[in-house]
Each structure stands twice: as C-alpha cells, then as structure tokens.
Residue, then its C-alpha position, 0 to 999 in steps of 0.5 A: m446655737s452655734t457649733k461652739s457651744i456643742l461637743s467636739f465629738a472626741a476621737a473614739i468618741a468625743t469631748a465637748a466643744l469649748a474644749l479647753v486648749a491649753a498649752p502643756g500644764t507645767a508642775s507646781a509646788c503646792g502645800g495644800f491637798f489642792c493647787n491652782q494649777q494641774a501638772i498634766d496636760q490633758t488637752g486633745e481626746h484621751i480614751l482607754f480602749y480594753v480589748d476583753g474577748d469579743e467585747i471592747e470597753a471604751h473609757v472616754r475622757i470629756d472636756y467641756e466648758g460653758p451652760s450646763e444646759e448646752f451641754a450635749w454629746i453623740v457617740p456612735t457604737p457598732d452594737v448596743p452598749t453598756v453605758g457607765v462612768s468613768a474616772e479622771f483620775l484614770f487618764t491623769r495616772m496614765t499621762q503621768a506613767l506613760s508620756p514621753q519624756f527626755y532626758l540628757n546624760w551631761r558630761e564635759i571635755g576640756n577645762c570648763q568655768y562655771r559662773w553658777q557653780d551651786e546651781f549646777d552639779s555636772d554629773g547629771l542635769g535633767s528634767g528630771g448591764g443589761v439593755p431594756t428591750a427596744e421599742d420603735d417611737g413610730d418616727g423612724v427611731t428605735v429607743v433601746q434605753v433611756d436611763s441615767v449614770g453619774p452626772y447624765d441623762f442618756a439614750v441609746l438610740q437606732a434610726i434609720n435616717v440622720e433627719s429622725l434621729f436628730d428631731w428626736l434628740e431635739q424634742n427629749g433636750y439634747f441640743i445637737p445642732a443641725d450642722v452636725m448631721p453631715f457628719v453622723r450620716p456616714y454612721i447611719d449609712m454604715p452596714g451592721n448594728i450601729h447604735f447612737v448614744a446621746f448624753k446630757l447633764s442631769k437637772g441639778n447638775d453643773s457642767g463641773a460634773v462633767q466626767p469621763v464615760t465608759l460605754r462597753y460593746a460587742a466588737d472586733k477591734p478598736m475603733i475611733p470614730i474620728q469622722l464625727t469629730a470634724i464639726a468642731t475640732q481645733p486645728d491639729m487636735g491631739v489625739y491619744a488612743h491607749v489599749l489594754g490586751d495582752t501584746r502591743a496594739v498598732p494601727e491598722n488602717y493608719l501608718h506608723v511614724d517614727i519621728n526624727e530626734a534630731r528634731i527634738d529640743w533635747l536641751t528643754n527636755g522636748s519641749n517642741y514634741d508636739e511639734v515634731v509629732t504633728e510635722a512627722a505626720n504630716e510628712a507621712g500623709g497626715q494620718a499617722f500614729v507614733t508610738e508613746y509606749a508599749g510594755g508591761v502594766e507593772a506601774f499601774e499595780n495599785s495605782f488607781f485603787n486600794e482599800r483606804m479608798t471606802s465611803e463606809g461612815l462618811d454619812d455618819f460625820t456631822d462635822g464639816a471640817q472633819l469630813i473634808r479631813q477623812l475625804q483628804d486622807r481616804f483619797s490622799n493618792l488622789r491629790g489634786d484630782n477635780s473629781i475629789l474637789e466635786l465630792m468635797q463641794f457635794c458632801v460639804p458645801k461652801p458656806e455662803e458667806l465664803s463665797d468670795v474665797e476660791d474653792r480649792q483655798f477653802y477645801n485646802c483648810p476648812d479649819c481656817y474659817e470660823v464658820a458652821l460647815d454643814v453636811a449634806p446627806g448622801c456623801e456615801a453614795a456619791a463617793e461610790e458612784r463618782i469615785i469608788a467604783p469607777l476607780r475599783h473597776a479601772q483597776e480590775i481591767f489593767d490587773a486583767s492585763s498585762y500590756i498597755t500601748r500609747l498611741y498619738t497623733t494630731l488631726s486637723a479637720e481635713e484629715m478626719t475622713v477615716d476612722p483609726v482602727f487598731t489591731f494587735n501584733a506579738d512580733i514586734g517589740d517593746y518600745s519605752n517612753i524615756h528617751w536618753a541622750d548623751a550632751i558632751v559640753d566641749c569647754g576647750d582651755g577655758l570656756n564658761w559651761d553655759e556658753a561652751p558648744v555642746i555635742i548631742e549624741l543620740e541613741d541610734g549613735r548620730e551626733v548633733y552639734l550645737g555651737a556657742g549660745r547652743a542655738r538650733g538653726g537648721l536643725d529645725d529645717l530638718p524633716a520630723a519623721d524618720s521614716w513610716e511604715m504600715i504595721g499588720s497583725s502580725g511579722a515586721p512593719t512595712q516601710v512605706g517612706s523615709n527621710e533618712d538620707e535627708i536627714s543624715r545630708g542635713i545633720q552633716v551641713w549643720n554640723v560642719s557649719v558649728q565647726d566652722s562657727v567654734n574658734q577654740p582648739r579641741v581638747s581631749g580629755g575626761g574620759c571622753s572618746v567623743t569626737g571634738l568640735q574642733s575635730a581635724l578631720p577632713l570633710g569628706v571623712l566627716g560626712l562619711i561618719g555622718l552617713i553611718g550614724a544616720g544608718i542606724r535604725r531605731r526600733s519601730 
C-alpha cells in the first residue's frame, strides 16, 4: 500500500492521508437544511486541547477520503489514554468564531463619482473511562486495551521496538505501511510512559463515518506529535491549535511571529492571509506560530449544546419523512453539518429507487418524493452516541474554561523535526481575531470611486498607498513577518528578530512611487485629516513620517 493510502499523522495527532486539500470554502446561500458547499475552511490539522489540572484532553479532527478498509491511524500519547469521540461541529464552530477577519472602514476625500451608485454605500463596505489491565502478548507489544468507540475499533498499545509494534498492527488489521516506521521510532525511544492508540473503521462503517476523536491522558502541557505527520504531509500544511484554559496559551519551543499587516490584501478581506503566514513563519526559521485569537469564551455560551438536542422518542417514529423533519428541528443549530446528514442516512436510509438523487437534496426535502421511507432501528442510540454526548461534553469543557487561544502555522515535512509544546502566560494580553483598517479614497476633482487611489491606514498608524487600478505591486515584495519572539510562561516576549526597518523603507519607497504615478491635484475635504496622495511634503519629510509610523509596535 502506498503512503498516500494511509493517514497523514496529524498535528496533535494526525489526520488521514488522502485528506482533501481544498481551497478555503466560500459562503453560499441555501434554502434547505443542507447546502452543496460548506462555508468553513476545514483543511489542515485541527486540534483542541483542554487542560484539566494534570490531565490533557485532545480533540482531533480527522480528514480521510478513500476505501474504508484502508483507513488506519496511529497516535502517540504520553500516558494511558481514555479514548472517545468528538464532534465535527466543535471545529466548525471554533473556525466560525475565531478565524481572522480583515475589514475596512471606507471613507473618501474629494468629489467622487459613482458608476454603480445603487451597489455601493460610501458609509461602509466590508465582508462584512477506566482502562483494562495491560497484558503482554509475548512479542514485545503490551496490549493495554482493545475496544470500540463511535465508528472505530481501536487498540491502546505499548511496544519495546517499532518492528514488534508494526507486526502486531498488521496481524490485527491496522493497515499502516512499513515506511512509517522511521517516524514512529523516536516515540518508541522516548523516556516515560509512551502509549500508542491505533484506529480503524469498525466493520459496516464506510469512510464517510469518520469523526473526530478525543484522547485524555496525564500530561503537564499540550504537545503536538508533529514528527509523525512528516510521512504524508502536503507542503505548507496548516496546523491549528486551540487551547482551553484560564489564561493565554503560547508556543513554548516554537517562536511566535507577528505578521506584517501591510502585506495583507485588505481590499479582498485578507484573501492572501495563509500566504502571508507561511512566508512569515519561514522568515522566522520555519517553526513559528501566529496567534489568531486569545480571549474569553463568551461566544461559545450555549453554542454546542442546548436542551432541544435530545434523542428521546426518536425510535417511536414510523414515518421516515416525519423523522427527518424531527431531526432537522432538534438539531437546527447544526444546519448543514455532515454529522446530521450521516445520522439521517442511518435513521432513514434513502430508498434504492432514488439512488440517482443526491443525498443532500433528498434529506432536504423527503416529502418531495412519493416513495415509502422506512425507519431503521436504533436511531435514539445513534443520535446520543454520535452527536448529543460529544456536543454536551464539548459544552461542558467550554463552560469550565474562561479563556481560549487559537494558534496557527504552516509546516512542510522538513520543518517537522520538533514537536510543538504549549504553555500558559498570564502576563500578556488578549488578541482579537477582528482586524480593521481605514480605507480613504482620494477622488480629487471628480475621479470615479472605483478608479481613484486609496490610502490604507493600518491600526498601528502606518499608511499604505494604492494608486490607480489599486495594484499592490511592490507591497507583495515586503517581508511578511514584522517581528518574531520567544514567549515563556511568564513575563513579556523576548524579541529574536525583526523586519521593521526593511518594511518601513519598503513602504516609503512604494508610497512615493504611487504618489509619482498620480497626476491629479490633491483635494482636502470630507472631514478627513489624512494626508492625500498628492501631498506637497518633500521626500525627506515623507520618509520621516514613514519611519515614525513604522516604529509603532502592535501588541503581541
């Protein structure tokens, strides 16, 4: 079997190889319970760590597309884990609430003309349990637990060498190829109480049943065993680490990097953000995280679970269409989520005569088809195990926490040489995922609004000019990292490197080139105090202003 037929051992633990590496999703309008497109970018490795005293609970999202019999997944943990299942919606909701957003406050100076008045409002625009006793099988592998959870069969193992471990896995139907061995060996050799959890899909489950898992184990700090991911990763794979606790989480053995927001394409609401983060991390040496959010958990109050989400009485339904409508009503907050579609497929199988009808279309409107819809037994138990219990637990851990941090980086195989470890630092402040800048359109004596030059004024006071056509040009040649630093468990960050001077000079040169290309006279007006593109200030003064602006540091 080729490497690509198994899992890409995810950050925090791993996701399946053949994972879909798709472009970020876009929002789409939909009149039904399901849409054909999802609005959330769920690519990369997504992990949530919940720190509960001297235990860590890791929720790991799994991507897999391929034959169900070839699905296998192995995860190292620092102690004997308790294994469970989590919910896809947990990750969907965190992405919705915590992803970076880049917005512009638009205003204008001069006398702007509009060719599409009805489509533009000049006042604003934006995107808007217990573990069994271990037994040695006599071949160098200690079998701690063999069990099932959700759609998976799993085994918790210890091994004295990697060859014994892989022999056991092969003999017991876990299809993990031998070329993964070099990446597992470092964990075999680690001191301590290292265990391995191996997963495969239970008989009767296809690859569509894959759902996130939970691993709870004794540990001091959250850690991502990223070295395992190197076997089957995509270049510049995204790694998302969410950490629940009482204060802000920071990378302990990776650098922390602040991106240069002048590199962000504000006119497209930060569509180049991933590119900027990748370049920034590379400029800092390749092993660095950015903070995307650090703050309270208020946005997640009643977010995952509510009292309407109950399985009671689902087995009493005999009419399939009625049962589908009941599921839509009880789980309305999960609108569009794949886990609900999978539950409906289990509870009310689509009739054979409708095999040519797309599943989402059918479950959006079961009454649209004049066929008998049979109800399968066990809907209550399936709803409880697959959706209700995981989401109830997700709500409990968020309710028990006061703070969440979302960290992000991209890593290629050659950079996956050190497992990231995270700690807490109560001495540094919050960080918002919402970013604003001012966009001042300089229409002069009558340019069309969409053709006039624009000044982008960043939150730190720096100004970036975009000329006619609003091309970014040399701005995309600026360094992507503003600065990078080490952060410990207390105190302020210690700066390790900075591109601030180079960025300041680059912005100055670019702004002057834009000014030179603009031939209209500057018009003051509209209550705007910003210097226009056709300022009469001499070059030396412009340079001084640029340096002063660049000297204003953003918060960590």
